C-alpha positions in Angstrom: 117.0 76.9 93.6 114.6 79.1 91.6 115.9 82.2 89.6 114.0 85.6 90.8 113.0 86.8 87.1 113.9 83.8 84.5 115.0 84.4 81.2 117.8 86.0 79.2 118.9 89.0 80.7 117.8 91.5 78.2 114.3 90.5 78.1 111.9 93.5 79.1 110.4 92.4 82.4 108.5 95.7 82.7 107.3 99.4 81.7 107.7 101.9 84.3 107.7 105.3 84.0 107.8 105.4 80.4 110.9 103.1 80.7 111.3 99.5 79.5 113.1 97.6 82.2 115.1 94.2 81.5 116.0 91.5 83.5 119.4 92.7 84.0 118.4 96.2 85.8 115.7 94.3 87.6 117.7 91.8 89.2 120.2 95.1 90.4 117.1 96.6 91.7 116.7 93.4 93.5 120.1 93.0 95.0 120.5 96.7 95.9 117.0 96.8 97.7 117.5 93.3 99.6 120.7 94.8 101.3 118.6 97.8 101.8 116.3 96.5 104.1 115.6 96.0 107.9 116.4 92.8 109.4 113.1 90.8 110.4 111.3 87.7 109.5 107.7 89.1 107.8 107.0 92.4 105.5 103.6 93.6 104.2 104.2 95.0 100.6 102.2 98.1 100.6 103.9 99.4 97.4 101.3 101.2 94.8 103.5 101.2 91.7 103.4 97.5 90.2 107.4 97.6 89.3 108.3 98.4 92.5 105.9 95.9 94.4 107.7 93.1 92.0 111.0 94.7 93.1 110.1 94.6 97.1 108.8 91.3 96.9 111.8 89.7 95.3 113.9 91.4 97.6 112.3 90.6 100.2 112.4 86.7 99.6 116.2 87.1 98.8 116.5 88.3 102.0 115.0 85.4 103.6 111.7 87.2 105.0 108.2 86.5 104.2 105.3 88.8 102.1 102.5 88.8 104.2 99.2 89.6 101.8 96.4 90.7 103.9 93.0 90.4 102.4 93.1 94.8 102.4 95.0 97.6 102.4 92.9 99.0 105.1 94.9 100.0 108.1 93.0 98.0 110.8 93.5 95.1 108.7 97.0 95.8 108.0 97.6 96.3 111.8 96.3 92.9 112.7 98.3 90.9 110.6 101.4 92.7 111.6 100.4 92.0 115.4 100.0 88.4 114.9 103.6 87.8 113.2 106.3 88.6 115.0 109.1 90.5 113.8 107.2 92.5 111.1 107.3 95.6 109.3 105.7 97.2 106.3 107.4 98.7 103.2 105.7 101.0 100.6 106.6 103.4 97.9 104.4 106.3 99.2 103.9 108.4 102.2 100.9 107.0 104.4 99.1 109.0 106.9 99.2 107.7 109.1 101.6 104.8 108.5 101.5 101.6 109.8 104.1 100.3 112.6 107.4 100.1 111.6 106.9 101.5 108.1 109.7 101.4 105.7 109.8 103.8 102.7 111.7 102.5 99.5 114.1 105.2 98.1 112.8 107.4 95.5 115.2 106.3 93.0 116.0 102.4 93.1 119.8 101.8 93.1 121.7 99.1 91.5 124.1 96.3 92.8 126.0 93.9 90.2 126.2 90.4 91.2 124.7 86.7 90.1 121.2 86.2 89.8 119.2 86.5 92.7 117.8 83.1 93.7 116.2 81.4 96.6 115.2 77.9 97.4 112.1 76.7 95.3 110.7 75.4 98.4 111.1 78.3 100.8 107.7 80.0 101.8 107.7 83.7 99.7 104.4 85.1 100.9 101.2 84.2 102.9 98.1 85.0 101.6 95.1 85.6 104.3 91.5 85.1 103.5 88.8 87.9 104.4 87.9 86.6 107.8 84.1 86.8 106.7 83.2 83.8 108.5 85.5 83.9 111.0 89.4 84.9 111.9 91.5 85.5 108.4 93.4 82.3 107.8 96.9 82.1 106.2 97.9 80.1 103.3 101.6 80.2 102.4 102.8 80.0 99.1 106.3 78.5 98.1 108.3 79.4 94.5 107.6 76.0 93.5 103.9 76.0 93.9 103.8 79.1 92.3 106.0 78.1 88.9 103.4 74.8 88.6 100.3 77.2 88.9 101.6 79.9 86.6 102.4 76.9 83.9 98.5 76.2 84.3 97.6 79.8 84.4 99.4 80.1 80.8 97.8 77.3 79.5 94.6 78.9 80.1 95.8 82.1 78.5 98.3 81.5 76.4 96.9 80.5 73.1 95.6 84.2 72.6 99.0 85.4 71.9 100.8 82.6 70.5 104.9 82.8 70.5 104.9 86.5 71.4 105.5 87.9 74.3 102.5 89.7 75.8 102.2 92.9 77.6 99.7 92.8 80.9 97.9 95.6 82.3 96.1 95.0 85.3 93.9 97.2 86.9 93.6 94.3 90.4 96.3 95.5 92.9 99.2 93.1 92.9 98.4 92.9 96.6 95.4 90.4 95.6 96.1 86.7 95.0 94.6 87.3 91.5 96.4 90.4 91.0 99.8 88.5 92.3 99.4 85.6 90.0 98.3 87.2 86.8 100.7 90.5 87.2 103.7 89.9 89.3 104.2 85.7 89.1 103.5 85.7 85.2 106.0 88.3 84.4 108.5 87.0 86.7 108.3 83.3 86.1 107.2 83.6 82.6 107.9 85.2 79.3 105.5 88.2 80.0 106.2 92.3 80.5 103.7 93.9 82.6 102.9 97.6 83.0 104.0 99.3 86.6 100.6 101.4 86.9 97.4 100.2 88.3 94.8 102.1 86.3 91.4 102.9 87.4 89.3 105.0 85.5 88.7 104.0 81.5 91.0 106.5 79.9 93.9 105.5 82.3 93.1 101.8 81.3 93.5 102.8 77.4 96.4 105.0 78.1 98.1 102.3 80.0 97.3 99.9 77.1 98.4 102.4 75.0 101.9 102.8 76.4 102.7 98.6 75.9 103.2 96.8 72.8 100.8 94.3 71.1 99.8 91.4 71.9 98.2 93.2 75.5 96.4 91.2 77.7 93.8 93.2 80.6 93.6 91.4 84.0 90.5 93.2 85.5 87.3 92.6 87.3 83.5 92.8 86.3 83.2 96.3 88.0 86.3 97.6 85.8 84.9 96.0 82.6 81.3 97.3 83.4 82.9 100.8 83.1 84.7 100.5 80.1 81.9 99.2 78.2 79.9 102.1 79.3 82.3 104.7 78.7 83.0 106.1 75.5 86.9 105.4 75.6 88.6 103.4 72.6 91.1 101.1 73.8 94.3 99.7 71.6 93.5 96.0 70.1 93.9 93.4 72.7 94.8 89.9 72.5 92.3 89.2 75.2 91.4 89.8 78.6 90.8 87.9 82.0 88.6 88.7 84.7 87.9 87.4 88.2 87.1 88.9 92.0 83.7 88.3 91.5 81.0 86.4 89.2 81.3 87.8 85.5 77.9 88.2 83.7 77.6 86.7 80.4 75.8 89.5 78.7 78.6 91.9 80.1 81.3 89.6 78.9 79.2 89.4 75.2 79.6 93.2 75.4 82.9 93.6 76.3 83.7 91.2 73.5 81.5 93.3 70.7 82.7 96.4 71.9 86.6 95.6 72.2 87.3 92.6 70.4 89.3 89.8 71.8 88.4 86.8 73.6 87.5 87.4 77.2 88.6 84.7 79.7 87.1 84.3 83.4 88.8 82.8 85.7 87.8 80.8 89.3 90.3 80.8 91.9 90.8 81.7 96.2 93.4 82.6 97.7 93.6 79.5 99.4 93.9 77.8 96.0 95.2 80.2 93.2 93.5 80.0 90.1 92.4 76.5 89.1 89.3 76.9 86.4 88.4 79.2 83.0 85.8 79.7 80.6 85.1 81.7 78.1 81.7 83.5 79.5 81.2 84.8 76.6 80.0 81.5 75.2 80.2 78.9 77.9 78.7 78.8 81.2 80.8 75.6 82.7 83.8 76.0 84.2 87.1 74.0 82.9 89.6 72.9 85.4 93.2 73.9 84.5 95.7 70.7 83.9 95.6 68.2 87.0 93.2 69.8 88.2 90.0 68.0 89.8 87.4 68.3 91.9 85.8 66.4 94.8 82.2 67.5 95.9 81.3 67.4 99.5 78.3 68.0 101.4 79.3 71.6 102.6 81.6 72.5 99.9 84.3 71.0 97.2 87.8 69.6 98.2 89.9 71.2 95.1 92.9 68.9 93.9 95.5 70.5 92.1 99.8 69.7 91.1 100.4 72.9 92.7 98.4 72.7 96.1 100.6 70.4 98.9 97.0 68.6 99.7 93.6 69.3 98.6 92.0 72.4 99.8 88.5 72.8 101.1 86.1 75.6 99.6 82.8 76.5 101.1 81.4 76.5 97.1 78.9 74.1 96.0 80.0 72.8 92.7 78.2 70.4 90.2 80.7 68.4 88.5 80.1 66.5 84.7 81.3 63.4 83.7 84.0 65.3 81.6 85.5 67.1 84.4 83.7 70.2 83.8 81.7 72.2 86.5 79.0 74.5 87.3 78.9 76.8 90.5 75.8 76.3 92.5 76.5 79.1 95.3 77.5 78.3 98.9 76.2 76.2 101.7 76.0 79.7 103.6 74.1 81.7 100.9 71.5 78.8 100.4 67.9 80.1 101.3 65.0 78.1 101.9 61.7 79.5 102.5 58.3 78.0 102.2 59.9 74.4 100.7 62.0 76.7 97.9 65.5 77.0 97.5 67.4 79.4 96.1 70.8 81.3 96.3 71.8 84.8 96.7 74.5 84.5 94.0 71.7 83.1 91.7 69.0 85.7 92.6 71.5 88.6 92.5 72.2 87.3 88.9 68.9 87.8 88.2 68.6 91.3 89.6 71.6 92.0 87.4 69.9 91.2 84.4 67.0 93.5 84.8 67.3 96.3 82.5 68.5 99.3 83.8 70.4 97.9 86.7 74.1 98.5 86.5 74.9 97.0 89.9 73.4 95.5 92.6 73.4 92.6 95.0 71.0 90.6 97.0 71.6 89.4 100.7 70.1 87.7 104.0 69.6 90.2 106.7 70.5 89.4 110.1 67.7 87.8 112.2 64.9 90.3 113.3 63.2 90.1 116.9 61.2 86.9 115.4 64.3 85.4 114.6 63.2 85.8 110.7 66.2 86.5 108.3 64.4 88.8 105.5 65.8 89.5 102.1 66.9 92.9 100.8 68.8 94.6 97.8 71.1 97.2 97.5 70.8 98.5 93.8 72.3 101.1 91.1 69.5 101.9 88.8 69.7 105.5 87.9 66.3 106.9 86.7 64.4 103.9 88.1 62.5 103.7 91.0 62.2 100.9 94.1 58.9 100.0 92.6 60.4 99.5 88.8 62.7 97.3 90.2 60.8 95.4 91.9 57.9 95.1 89.1 61.0 93.8 86.9 62.3 91.2 89.6 58.5 89.6 89.8 59.3 88.8 86.2 62.5 86.7 87.3 61.8 85.3 90.6 59.8 83.5 92.8 57.5 85.6 94.8 59.0 84.1 97.8 62.7 85.1 97.4 61.7 89.0 96.5 63.5 91.4 98.6 61.4 92.7 101.7 63.7 95.9 100.9 65.1 97.4 98.2 67.5 100.2 99.0 68.7 102.4 95.2 72.4 103.7 95.8 74.6 105.9 93.7 77.1 103.3 93.9 77.9 100.2 95.9 80.7 100.4 98.5 83.0 98.0 96.8 86.5 97.2 98.0 89.4 97.7 95.1 88.8 94.3 93.7 85.3 94.7 93.5 84.0 92.8 96.2 81.0 93.9 98.4 82.0 93.6 102.5 78.9 92.1 103.7 79.4 94.6 107.0 79.5 97.6 104.5 76.7 96.4 102.5 74.5 95.9 105.7 75.4 99.7 107.0 74.4 100.5 103.6 70.7 99.2 104.0 70.4 100.5 107.7 71.1 103.8 106.6 
């Protein structure tokens, strides 16, 4: 059996609504909520408040149910996942218009019930994460508490040196429903000695305020999009022990700017819904990824097999890795992202990196369009570059790219249609290019 919340009962597991919540109070909330939940097999947790998400996640597990984590909280995505799983309800902490089918809203005030420490079997599936479905139907990947406990120990090995023997305070800008957010802001305080902020700050001023509400040492769990907004703002952050970034590639120049601006070390993590986090690097100083303890990679013609202690069997990823003799690796893109034109090869990821390195470009993406009437798939780019023209951007790209890979269409936009984790859905990007 595995306790839902480890450590002494006086340990502060979260701070929410200006209150410090110890483990004993958390356990009381979990026991009470579990008794109130409807009978079912699955639940989709849509809670906005991170503490309430944590309580609901554990209450669902204690009830013997499984939390489903769709790749997005978009109504259609949630509805599709619920339709594919029998006896499913959605629960959340806010009014939703229109609400999902069988929506159950948490009470405004969480009740508390005395009793033994909530426990569930460590081999029981507590949640199922889903891939985005960009290359087909979303695929389910079950997670057990035993797997989370092992991966959490690995994750701590990637960042624990930032705060030593102290208890870190975690503030996250990513939603807990995302696997990265789940690992770093739900599992870490649940199965380790950490305290998490209940909010999900978005704007730089909100991030600064949330960090100020937490005691040192502070760890910011964020994304490249949020980091860029912080660096470009005039906000002042409290002292940070460090930050973690994931969900999209982090430019080395941005990592260096963040460390210079706010101090502390920035650790970038590599992972997926399928694998959870399995590698890290300090992007400001290094380009190679270091696998977490016990992890090793096996390159394949069409991707890479990831072997890890927390995985029941190796997981195949579409990412192409160049593995060094010491086990560290470089990401070389995905098979689907590789381009071959006039006998020359490149990847969309590398072309996007070169676009983002252009002075004045704040955000951007290089894409390959769908085949035209002649069957040709042309290259295009979406660019956020205030004050620049398409011709100026193209002129800069000519200095950085082989001419055969220059975008045939450049569209300047005010912002890219990124999701809440900073990812750019291909269909949304294509619609913007067609405008």
